[in-house]
C-alpha positions as a printed Julia matrix, in Angstrom:
734×3 Matrix{Float64}:
   8.03    5.47    8.33
   5.09    6.38    5.99
   3.95    2.76    5.98
   3.89    2.66    9.82
   1.94    5.92    9.85
  -0.55    4.52    7.41
  -0.82    1.35    9.48
  -1.49    3.38   12.64
  -4.16    5.36   10.86
  -5.67    2.02    9.66
  -5.75    0.76   13.25
  -7.42    3.9    14.51
 -10.03    3.84   11.75
 -10.58    0.16   12.41
 -11.52    0.98   16.07
 -14.75    2.49   14.92
 -16.76   -0.67   14.32
 -20.11   -0.56   12.62
 -23.09   -2.24   14.24
 -25.95   -2.68   11.89
 -25.53   -5.55    9.48
 -21.9    -6.29   10.53
 -20.47   -9.5    11.78
 -19.38   -7.66   14.95
 -22.96   -6.44   15.58
 -24.53   -9.84   14.9
 -22.1   -11.78   17.1
 -22.3    -9.2    19.92
 -26.18   -9.06   19.72
 -26.28  -12.84   19.83
 -23.99  -13.05   22.87
 -25.88  -10.27   24.65
 -29.22  -12.04   23.95
 -27.79  -15.36   25.1
 -26.35  -13.86   28.3
 -29.65  -12.0    28.99
 -31.65  -15.26   28.44
 -29.26  -17.05   30.71
 -29.44  -14.42   33.42
 -33.31  -14.13   33.23
 -33.71  -17.85   33.26
 -31.34  -18.2    36.2
 -33.01  -15.35   38.0
 -36.52  -16.86   37.38
 -35.35  -20.26   38.53
 -33.69  -18.65   41.64
 -36.83  -16.75   42.37
 -38.98  -19.83   42.06
 -36.58  -21.74   44.33
 -36.5   -18.74   46.66
 -40.26  -18.55   46.73
 -40.46  -22.28   47.48
 -37.78  -22.05   50.11
 -39.41  -19.07   51.7
 -42.77  -20.72   51.81
 -41.1   -23.77   53.38
 -39.39  -21.54   55.93
 -42.7   -19.83   56.72
 -44.31  -23.22   57.12
 -41.65  -24.51   59.49
 -41.67  -21.33   61.5
 -45.48  -21.45   61.71
 -45.49  -25.08   62.77
 -42.79  -24.23   65.39
 -44.97  -21.47   66.7
 -47.9   -23.86   66.78
 -45.76  -26.29   68.81
 -44.92  -23.51   71.25
 -48.56  -22.42   71.52
 -49.63  -26.05   72.03
 -46.99  -26.54   74.76
 -48.16  -23.36   76.51
 -51.83  -24.63   76.45
 -50.93  -28.07   77.73
 -48.88  -26.62   80.54
 -51.97  -24.86   81.75
 -54.75  -27.12   80.67
 -53.71  -30.53   81.84
 -56.76  -32.27   80.4
 -55.55  -31.5    76.93
 -53.56  -34.05   74.86
 -52.15  -33.89   71.4
 -52.02  -36.2    68.41
 -48.45  -36.49   67.02
 -47.29  -37.43   63.53
 -44.41  -39.91   63.0
 -41.98  -36.95   62.72
 -43.07  -35.68   66.14
 -45.08  -32.81   64.7
 -48.36  -32.06   66.51
 -51.19  -32.68   64.11
 -54.18  -31.76   66.37
 -55.2   -30.98   69.98
 -57.51  -33.55   71.65
 -59.87  -32.35   74.35
 -63.3   -33.5    75.57
 -64.36  -29.91   76.14
 -63.6   -26.62   74.61
 -60.4   -24.99   75.94
 -61.08  -21.57   77.53
 -64.66  -22.28   78.7
 -65.78  -21.19   82.21
 -64.94  -24.55   83.71
 -61.33  -24.26   82.33
 -60.97  -20.85   83.93
 -62.26  -22.21   87.27
 -60.0   -25.24   87.09
 -56.84  -23.4    86.13
 -57.33  -19.85   87.34
 -56.15  -18.53   83.94
 -58.19  -16.84   81.31
 -57.45  -17.85   77.74
 -55.95  -14.54   76.84
 -53.29  -14.89   79.53
 -52.36  -18.37   78.3
 -52.23  -17.11   74.69
 -50.12  -14.12   75.82
 -47.64  -16.57   77.49
 -47.31  -18.39   74.13
 -47.02  -15.12   72.22
 -44.1   -14.08   74.39
 -42.23  -17.1    73.21
 -43.26  -16.93   69.49
 -43.09  -13.12   69.36
 -46.27  -13.27   67.23
 -49.96  -13.33   67.8
 -51.8   -16.44   68.88
 -55.6   -16.99   68.65
 -57.98  -19.45   70.13
 -61.11  -20.21   68.05
 -64.39  -21.96   68.64
 -66.13  -23.72   65.79
 -69.77  -23.0    64.94
 -71.18  -25.94   63.08
 -74.24  -24.03   62.01
 -72.38  -21.8    59.62
 -69.12  -23.81   59.61
 -67.11  -20.73   60.71
 -64.4   -20.31   63.29
 -64.79  -17.35   65.71
 -62.04  -16.08   68.05
 -62.49  -16.7    71.78
 -59.29  -14.98   72.79
 -56.13  -13.36   71.32
 -52.67  -12.99   72.83
 -52.94   -9.18   72.32
 -56.22   -8.92   74.16
 -58.03   -7.64   71.07
 -61.75   -7.92   70.53
 -63.32  -11.4    70.36
 -65.63  -13.17   67.92
 -63.46  -12.23   64.97
 -64.26  -14.68   62.16
 -61.56  -16.68   60.49
 -62.16  -15.87   56.79
 -60.84  -18.49   54.45
 -61.95  -19.63   50.97
 -62.22  -23.12   52.22
 -58.62  -24.21   52.59
 -58.85  -24.16   56.44
 -62.01  -26.17   56.6
 -60.9   -28.64   53.99
 -57.52  -29.16   55.52
 -58.11  -28.75   59.24
 -59.88  -31.99   59.9
 -57.55  -34.21   61.71
 -54.23  -32.42   60.96
 -52.42  -29.11   61.11
 -52.67  -26.57   58.35
 -50.27  -23.67   57.42
 -51.0   -20.82   55.05
 -52.44  -17.36   54.73
 -55.78  -16.72   56.43
 -57.79  -13.6    57.17
 -58.72  -13.0    60.85
 -61.07  -10.11   61.1
 -59.78   -7.63   58.49
 -56.13   -8.61   58.64
 -54.37  -11.43   56.68
 -51.62  -13.38   58.36
 -49.61  -16.49   57.84
 -50.68  -18.98   60.44
 -50.33  -22.54   61.62
 -53.81  -23.84   62.33
 -54.11  -26.67   64.96
 -57.59  -28.1    65.11
 -59.11  -28.99   68.59
 -61.16  -32.11   68.41
 -62.71  -34.57   70.74
 -61.49  -38.1    70.93
 -64.34  -39.16   68.59
 -63.32  -36.6    66.03
 -65.76  -33.79   66.72
 -64.35  -30.39   65.79
 -64.54  -28.01   68.71
 -62.25  -25.2    67.68
 -58.66  -24.43   66.83
 -55.48  -22.68   67.94
 -53.79  -20.41   65.33
 -50.19  -19.24   65.75
 -48.98  -16.46   63.37
 -45.54  -15.69   62.07
 -46.54  -12.29   60.8
 -49.0   -10.37   58.74
 -49.1   -10.74   55.01
 -48.02   -7.1    54.61
 -44.91   -7.7    56.71
 -43.96  -10.95   55.03
 -44.63   -9.82   51.43
 -42.82   -6.5    52.07
 -39.66   -8.44   52.93
 -40.07  -10.6    49.89
 -40.8    -7.64   47.64
 -37.64   -5.9    48.93
 -35.76   -9.08   48.21
 -37.14   -9.24   44.63
 -36.51   -5.52   44.06
 -32.87   -5.85   45.22
 -32.48   -8.95   43.15
 -33.78   -7.14   40.06
 -31.44   -4.22   40.67
 -28.49   -6.58   41.15
 -29.49   -8.56   38.07
 -29.65   -5.38   36.05
 -26.25   -4.22   37.28
 -24.76   -7.65   36.51
 -26.32   -7.72   33.09
 -25.06   -4.23   32.27
 -21.63   -5.06   33.42
 -21.65   -8.32   31.53
 -23.02   -6.61   28.4
 -20.34   -3.91   28.6
 -17.62   -6.57   29.04
 -18.98   -8.56   26.06
 -19.03   -5.4    23.86
 -15.53   -4.47   24.92
 -14.28   -8.0    24.34
 -16.01   -8.24   20.99
 -14.66   -4.78   19.99
 -11.18   -5.99   20.83
 -11.63   -9.24   18.91
 -13.3    -7.67   15.87
 -11.46   -4.37   15.85
  -8.99   -5.58   13.17
 -11.8    -6.8    10.84
 -12.64   -3.39    9.27
  -8.98   -2.63    8.85
  -8.27   -5.89    7.2
 -11.31   -5.39    4.92
  -9.94   -1.92    4.06
  -6.61   -3.51    3.38
  -8.16   -5.95    0.91
 -10.1    -3.09   -0.78
  -6.84   -1.16   -1.16
  -5.2    -4.14   -2.72
  -8.12   -4.42   -5.05
  -7.58   -0.78   -6.01
  -3.85   -1.45   -6.61
  -3.1     0.77   -3.54
  -0.34   -1.37   -2.05
   1.7     1.24   -0.17
   0.3     0.46    3.3
   1.61   -2.57    5.3
  -1.17   -4.78    6.61
  -1.68   -4.23   10.4
  -2.24   -6.81   13.13
   0.26   -9.36   11.69
   1.81   -9.97   15.1
  -1.39  -11.27   16.72
  -1.15  -14.9    17.72
  -4.7   -15.83   16.78
  -6.68  -16.36   13.54
  -6.76  -12.56   13.02
  -3.0   -12.59   12.86
  -3.05  -15.44   10.45
  -5.56  -13.61    8.26
  -3.51  -10.39    8.44
  -0.38  -12.35    7.44
  -2.25  -13.88    4.51
  -3.38  -10.45    3.37
   0.11   -9.11    3.68
   1.42  -12.01    1.61
  -1.22  -11.1    -1.0
  -0.13   -7.43   -0.92
   3.53   -8.34   -1.35
   2.59  -10.59   -4.23
   0.6    -7.8    -5.82
   3.55   -5.41   -5.15
   5.9    -7.83   -6.84
   3.49   -8.31   -9.72
   3.16   -4.52  -10.06
   6.95   -4.17   -9.94
   7.34   -6.81  -12.64
   4.63   -5.11  -14.69
   6.4    -1.71  -14.36
   9.71   -3.35  -15.3
   8.06   -4.91  -18.38
   6.4    -1.66  -19.28
   9.7     0.15  -18.7
  11.46   -2.38  -20.9
   8.78   -2.0   -23.55
   9.01    1.84  -23.37
  12.81    1.68  -23.51
  12.54   -0.75  -26.43
  10.23    1.75  -28.15
  12.34    4.76  -27.35
  15.45    2.82  -28.32
  13.96    2.43  -31.74
  12.12    5.74  -32.05
  13.06    9.37  -32.05
  11.61   10.98  -28.83
  11.15   14.35  -30.57
   9.17   13.34  -33.7
   8.03    9.86  -32.67
   9.53    8.53  -35.91
  11.55    5.28  -35.95
  15.32    5.9   -35.64
  18.29    4.52  -37.48
  18.36    1.21  -35.55
  14.7     0.5   -36.33
  15.22    1.46  -40.0
  18.14   -0.94  -40.33
  16.0    -3.83  -39.03
  13.0    -2.78  -41.19
  15.24   -2.58  -44.25
  16.67   -6.08  -43.65
  13.22   -7.48  -43.33
  11.94   -5.63  -46.42
  14.96   -6.85  -48.5
  14.21  -10.47  -47.5
  10.5   -10.0   -48.6
  11.3    -8.47  -51.97
  13.81  -11.27  -52.63
  10.98  -13.72  -52.08
   8.15  -12.06  -53.94
  10.0   -10.24  -56.65
   8.9    -6.72  -55.74
  11.13   -3.72  -55.18
  11.72   -0.9   -52.78
  13.31    2.6   -52.65
  15.6     3.95  -49.95
  15.07    7.73  -49.9
  17.41    9.94  -47.89
  16.73   13.61  -47.38
  17.84   16.42  -45.13
  16.66   20.0   -44.68
  18.24   22.94  -46.52
  18.95   26.07  -44.47
  18.09   24.37  -41.21
  21.27   25.2   -39.32
  20.79   29.0   -39.69
  17.22   28.62  -38.37
  18.45   26.6   -35.4
  21.27   28.97  -34.62
  19.16   32.14  -35.11
  15.85   31.17  -33.39
  17.03   28.49  -30.99
  16.48   24.78  -30.5
  12.81   25.15  -29.64
  11.98   26.56  -33.11
  14.32   24.05  -34.71
  12.53   21.19  -32.96
   9.15   22.45  -34.14
  10.51   22.59  -37.75
  11.57   18.97  -37.43
   8.2    17.89  -35.96
   6.25   19.7   -38.7
   8.49   18.2   -41.42
   7.91   14.67  -40.07
   4.15   15.27  -40.09
   4.08   16.63  -43.63
   6.12   13.75  -45.01
   4.2    11.14  -42.91
   1.04   12.3   -44.59
   2.48   11.48  -48.04
   3.66    7.9   -47.6
   1.75    4.53  -47.71
   0.86    2.23  -44.9
   3.77   -0.15  -45.71
   6.34    2.58  -46.02
   8.71    3.41  -43.14
   9.75    6.99  -42.37
  12.7     7.48  -39.89
  14.73   10.27  -38.45
  18.44    9.47  -38.6
  19.54   12.4   -36.46
  19.75   16.17  -36.7
  17.87   17.24  -39.86
  18.44   13.9   -41.63
  15.5    11.63  -42.54
  15.24    8.36  -44.38
  12.35    6.54  -46.05
  11.74    2.96  -47.14
   9.15    2.92  -49.94
   7.64   -0.38  -50.98
   6.68   -0.46  -54.71
   5.88   -3.02  -57.44
   9.12   -2.79  -59.44
   9.93    0.65  -60.75
  11.82    3.77  -59.59
   9.38    6.34  -60.97
   7.17    5.92  -57.85
  10.1     7.09  -55.8
  10.58   10.11  -58.06
   6.92   11.05  -57.71
   7.14   10.76  -53.98
  10.31   12.8   -53.97
   8.62   15.63  -55.9
   5.69   15.62  -53.43
   8.18   15.76  -50.51
  10.01   18.71  -52.15
   6.77   20.5   -52.55
   5.51   19.78  -49.01
   8.8    20.83  -47.3
   9.03   24.0   -49.39
   5.75   25.32  -47.95
   6.25   28.08  -45.34
   6.59   26.96  -41.73
   4.55   29.21  -39.49
   5.7    29.03  -35.89
   4.33   31.68  -33.63
   5.01   35.02  -35.26
   7.69   33.47  -37.5
   7.33   32.44  -41.09
  10.26   30.28  -42.23
  11.26   28.93  -45.64
  12.96   25.54  -45.46
  13.87   23.34  -48.4
  15.14   19.78  -48.74
  17.58   17.73  -50.89
  16.76   14.09  -51.73
  18.68   11.06  -52.81
  17.09    7.79  -54.0
  18.48    4.23  -54.29
  16.33    1.3   -55.41
  16.56   -2.4   -54.46
  17.42   -4.75  -56.01
  18.67   -2.52  -58.89
  21.11   -0.46  -56.85
  22.02   -3.06  -54.19
  20.59   -5.77  -52.08
  22.01   -5.05  -48.65
  21.46   -2.06  -46.29
  25.0    -0.74  -46.4
  25.13   -0.56  -50.21
  21.71    0.97  -50.49
  22.32    3.66  -47.91
  25.67    4.49  -49.39
  24.16    4.81  -52.9
  21.31    6.9   -51.63
  23.74    9.07  -49.77
  25.73    9.51  -53.0
  22.46   10.55  -54.77
  21.72   13.01  -51.86
  25.18   14.48  -52.23
  24.59   14.92  -55.95
  21.41   16.81  -55.11
  23.28   19.11  -52.8
  26.02   19.62  -55.32
  23.36   20.57  -57.92
  22.23   23.53  -55.75
  19.87   21.83  -53.29
  16.06   21.77  -53.42
  16.04   18.88  -55.83
  16.28   15.09  -55.98
  18.57   12.56  -57.74
  18.31    8.82  -58.29
  21.59    6.92  -57.83
  23.48    6.24  -60.98
  26.6     4.23  -61.5
  29.64    6.41  -61.44
  28.39    8.72  -58.66
  31.26    9.33  -56.16
  31.82   11.46  -53.08
  35.15   13.25  -52.77
  37.29   11.57  -50.18
  40.1    14.15  -49.85
  38.53   15.73  -46.81
  38.48   12.39  -44.97
  42.09   11.62  -45.84
  43.16   15.07  -44.78
  41.3    14.66  -41.48
  43.04   11.34  -40.74
  46.51   12.86  -41.43
  45.7    15.84  -39.19
  44.58   13.49  -36.42
  48.0    11.66  -36.52
  49.73   14.95  -36.33
  47.46   16.18  -33.5
  48.43   13.21  -31.38
  52.06   13.65  -31.98
  51.92   17.41  -31.16
  49.36   17.02  -28.31
  46.86   19.29  -29.9
  44.17   17.7   -27.79
  42.98   19.17  -24.51
  40.59   17.96  -21.85
  37.57   19.98  -20.83
  35.92   19.13  -17.49
  32.18   19.39  -17.03
  30.97   19.49  -13.37
  28.76   16.74  -12.02
  26.55   18.06   -9.23
  25.24   16.19   -6.19
  21.52   16.89   -6.25
  21.15   16.21   -2.56
  23.97   18.32   -1.13
  24.39   20.8    -3.93
  28.12   20.23   -4.02
  30.32   19.38   -7.0
  30.86   15.61   -6.62
  33.15   15.26   -9.67
  33.83   16.05  -13.29
  33.5    14.24  -16.58
  36.68   14.52  -18.73
  35.68   15.43  -22.35
  38.4    15.46  -25.06
  38.57   18.41  -27.43
  40.79   19.05  -30.46
  42.46   22.47  -30.65
  43.2    22.65  -34.35
  45.99   25.19  -35.16
  43.95   26.57  -38.13
  40.3    25.5   -37.54
  40.22   26.27  -33.88
  38.25   24.07  -31.47
  36.97   20.95  -33.29
  34.02   19.2   -31.63
  34.41   15.55  -30.88
  31.54   14.59  -33.22
  33.7    15.41  -36.21
  36.81   13.46  -35.25
  36.0    10.6   -32.8
  34.35    8.34  -35.37
  37.29    8.94  -37.79
  39.76    8.17  -34.93
  37.87    4.93  -34.29
  37.89    3.87  -37.92
  41.53    4.61  -38.54
  42.75    2.98  -35.25
  43.84    6.08  -33.4
  41.16    5.93  -30.73
  43.13    3.6   -28.48
  46.08    5.95  -28.27
  43.81    8.91  -27.73
  41.96    7.1   -24.89
  45.3     6.34  -23.13
  46.4     9.94  -23.37
  42.99   11.14  -21.94
  43.23    8.52  -19.14
  46.7     9.63  -18.01
  45.97   13.38  -18.27
  42.62   13.16  -16.45
  44.11   11.18  -13.57
  47.02   13.61  -13.22
  44.6    16.56  -13.17
  42.15   14.97  -10.72
  45.04   14.08   -8.35
  45.68   17.84   -7.93
  42.13   18.55   -6.7
  42.05   18.95   -2.97
  38.5    18.04   -2.15
  38.36   14.49   -3.35
  36.12   14.93   -6.33
  35.85   12.02   -8.79
  36.76   12.12  -12.48
  34.78   10.17  -15.14
  36.63    9.11  -18.27
  35.03    7.6   -21.38
  36.49    4.3   -22.68
  35.93    3.25  -26.26
  34.78   -0.21  -27.42
  38.19   -0.84  -28.91
  39.94   -0.12  -25.6
  37.55   -2.52  -23.76
  38.7    -5.3   -26.07
  42.3    -4.86  -24.97
  43.25   -7.37  -22.31
  45.8    -4.97  -20.76
  43.24   -2.22  -20.08
  43.05   -2.92  -16.25
  46.91   -2.81  -16.09
  47.07    0.5   -17.97
  44.32    1.96  -15.69
  46.35    0.79  -12.67
  49.54    2.34  -14.13
  47.7     5.65  -14.68
  46.48    5.63  -11.07
  49.91    4.84   -9.68
  51.68    7.4   -11.81
  49.27   10.16  -10.76
  48.7     9.13   -7.16
  44.92    9.24   -7.71
  42.88    6.89   -5.43
  41.09    4.2    -7.44
  37.63    5.12   -5.89
  37.92    8.63   -7.38
  38.11    7.29  -10.99
  35.09    6.16  -12.94
  35.1     4.84  -16.5
  32.11    5.33  -18.71
  31.11    2.64  -21.29
  28.62    3.19  -24.06
  25.76    0.65  -24.39
  27.14   -0.66  -27.68
  29.85   -2.48  -25.58
  27.07   -4.57  -24.1
  26.5    -6.33  -27.35
  29.64   -8.33  -26.53
  29.27   -8.28  -22.77
  30.56  -11.82  -22.35
  33.92  -10.69  -23.7
  33.9    -7.45  -21.64
  32.88   -9.07  -18.34
  36.34  -10.29  -17.19
  37.85   -6.9   -17.98
  35.08   -5.11  -16.14
  35.48   -7.43  -13.11
  39.2    -6.7   -13.0
  38.59   -2.97  -13.08
  35.99   -3.13  -10.36
  38.31   -5.25   -8.2
  40.66   -2.24   -8.13
  37.87   -0.04   -6.75
  37.34    1.9    -9.99
  33.66    2.71  -10.72
  31.98    1.74  -13.96
  29.1     3.73  -15.43
  26.89    2.79  -18.41
  26.72    5.95  -20.55
  23.73    7.12  -22.51
  21.49    4.49  -20.94
  18.39    3.69  -23.01
  19.73    4.41  -26.48
  19.22    0.99  -27.84
  21.47   -1.82  -26.6
  21.26   -2.21  -22.87
  18.74   -4.65  -21.34
  17.78   -5.33  -17.77
  19.66   -8.63  -17.88
  22.88   -6.79  -18.73
  22.46   -4.5   -15.76
  22.04   -7.56  -13.43
  24.99   -9.44  -15.02
  27.62   -6.67  -15.32
  29.38   -4.92  -12.39
  28.05   -1.37  -13.09
  28.04    1.16  -10.27
  26.22    3.94  -12.05
  23.6     4.49  -14.76
  23.89    7.7   -16.76
  20.46    8.74  -18.14
  20.64    9.73  -21.78
  19.98   13.46  -22.51
  17.13   12.54  -24.89
  15.04   11.36  -21.91
  16.14   14.06  -19.53
  15.49   16.92  -21.97
  11.83   15.87  -22.33
  10.87   14.98  -18.71
   9.01   18.24  -18.42
   6.79   17.63  -21.43
   6.75   13.95  -22.1
   5.0    11.45  -19.77
   6.79    8.6   -21.57
  10.21   10.09  -20.87
   9.24   10.75  -17.24
   8.14    7.15  -16.89
  11.47    5.91  -18.35
  13.5     8.15  -16.06
  11.59    7.32  -12.85
  11.6     3.59  -13.69
  15.32    3.63  -14.39
  16.13    5.43  -11.13
  13.94    3.05   -9.2
  15.6     0.12  -10.95
  19.1     1.57  -10.14
  18.15    1.94   -6.46
  17.1    -1.7    -6.29
  20.32   -2.84   -7.97
  22.4    -0.71   -5.59
  23.55    1.64   -8.39
  23.68    5.42   -8.52
  22.21    7.59  -11.29
  23.4    10.61  -13.11
  21.23   12.68  -15.49
  22.95   14.07  -18.54
  21.97   17.19  -20.51
  20.23   19.07  -17.74
  19.42   22.6   -19.0
  16.46   23.92  -16.96
  15.55   24.42  -13.35
  12.34   22.41  -13.88
  14.37   19.41  -14.89
  16.51   19.81  -11.79
  13.41   19.9    -9.51
  11.9    16.83  -11.15
  15.1    14.9   -10.93
  15.4    15.7    -7.23
  11.8    14.43   -6.69
  12.51   11.31   -8.66
  15.51   10.48   -6.42
  18.31   10.99   -8.97
  21.68   11.21   -7.27
  23.5    13.65   -9.46
  23.25   15.59  -12.72
  25.39   17.41  -15.3
  24.59   19.74  -18.11
  24.76   23.42  -19.3
  22.5    24.45  -16.45
  25.35   23.76  -14.02
  28.24   24.67  -16.18
  29.84   24.09  -19.58
  32.97   22.01  -20.0
  36.17   24.01  -19.16
  39.79   23.35  -19.84
  40.5    23.19  -16.12
  38.12   23.63  -13.24
  38.76   26.97  -11.61
  38.47   25.35   -8.18
  37.15   22.2    -6.73
  33.95   23.91   -5.8
  33.17   26.04   -8.86
  30.76   28.9    -8.58
  27.4    27.89  -10.08
  25.03   30.21  -11.86
  22.69   31.74   -9.23
  19.6    29.94  -10.6
  21.41   26.6   -10.6
  22.57   27.04   -7.07
  19.08   28.0    -5.89
  17.56   24.96   -7.66
  19.91   22.52   -5.9
  19.34   24.09   -2.48
């Protein structure tokens, strides 16, 4: 819809075409000039032809009037003859004496004026009879059809005299003080002596020229109207033809600015404009695709960075440290140098975190990382392993004393007061050091030995450092006791499932719950999963625990009356079991829960062996059970895995969600992941939502659902299928 609105605005803006300097203006001006020239040329030619035709018409009419006048004279004066041309046109009147003299009046009984009046009645114009005075070579009127005064001279610049000898003449001549268009018939004797002439008029010059002027004036007005109409038509046609040009230019400019959100208009036209618009749209789509690929690559790079770095401190994480240590061990084996693995954690950090909150605790961790980072060399690697645990790879020539000197400097730096707002905090640290190749030549041995040295520092009262020595051990009775208690807990069903609500960010309703296993220890109380899940995996109890959780969660979800879903975590060990789809089907059938209401959650670590997991996942999806990738972005998943594996949901890791209000990198990761999920037809759920601001941003980003303490903590059993949310949480969703 927005694209269509933008296209409409583009069309409207494109209707305002510029004139000066534009192709539209130049072509329109050229066409207008060409049309004007054609019309003016045509009009001029027409006027010339009209002038010639009119002159010819006047000539014929004058000659006709001369014929009529000659006929009238011959009907009265019988002694008069005429000289005819081959076409029958009278060329001159032949008479041995002057017509209209006294003898003619006596012979005929008519005065000349009466004879001329008879001719004038037929021609409806004046007729004159002239005598010729050879002395001054001038013609003077003897009589006129209207009876006007006589002896009016025929004033002519010489055309009459030069053209009257022996033949008729037509043209303008001045008789007295009035100019008329006449036909002039000379009267000559048989031997060619000029006696006089008869002149027949077709009208005065004023009459004739007034008619012609009116014709020219009307012609000019009609020409102006036609030219205006033609010009307006040309402008309108050119505007229609060129109207898309500014819009298409704007489209290209937008593409050049990487503004590719507006669809190119005019693509449906069937002319070259339509072809050009289609080409621009193809370019826009290519730029969009390129931009999408760039964003995907950037997202992958950011995810790769965040997968190997701690989002809070910006330090490398455990995964990065492992790779760096492997690379460093290979280098020291080749060049004979050495390195130290230094582990340290913060003393008295938990009371600070519990007393002043996570914000203060996070600031302590950031300040600690900055203090230690300022102490190490360019080739050293400082990493945060998690919580308040840090690790350091120190490159050195071949002795352990460099590590001890660095450890003393770290102790001194961390022991300095932490001033955070109005608080002044005292934090210490304990350090353990293991050297390669002296204390081991592989990461597992070095970390274990550094951990033993760290434990020795803590056992010595904290605030000190120890270098690993042979014989250092860590008591294992606690681990053995925990394994035994886990076996007993499974047998006595000391585990319970807590359900955390998953909220639909669009409707504000509870769309489902995530089933989270908890251990209700008879003496220690509620044991968090972080303390026993890893032990259960290592001692092989996790598969049995997963089966118990699956059955119990399906039974509980089947009792809900509003059709909410339940999400159950499945361990990597369970995914390797070929009978997992059958056991899921059995749990669904035993509980009566519909398959579409169950969703299993897989951690990204399973994707390392995705080829083995793919058949199992396909079988689970074939039943209608949803599959979510949990903690997405923590280090293993790639875009290729998302395309290859049948996931239905991506769960955004809490590390990214918790920082979307403050970190542009995390916002970019979240928005890109949501966009990618939409394109792949997957839904998204944000984990660890704790503030209203996070909810508002997730809604804007298009995230489908969310879970976290903001909506509710995990409970043993949901009170109802539509639990009452905290007031702020409910308001945020609405």
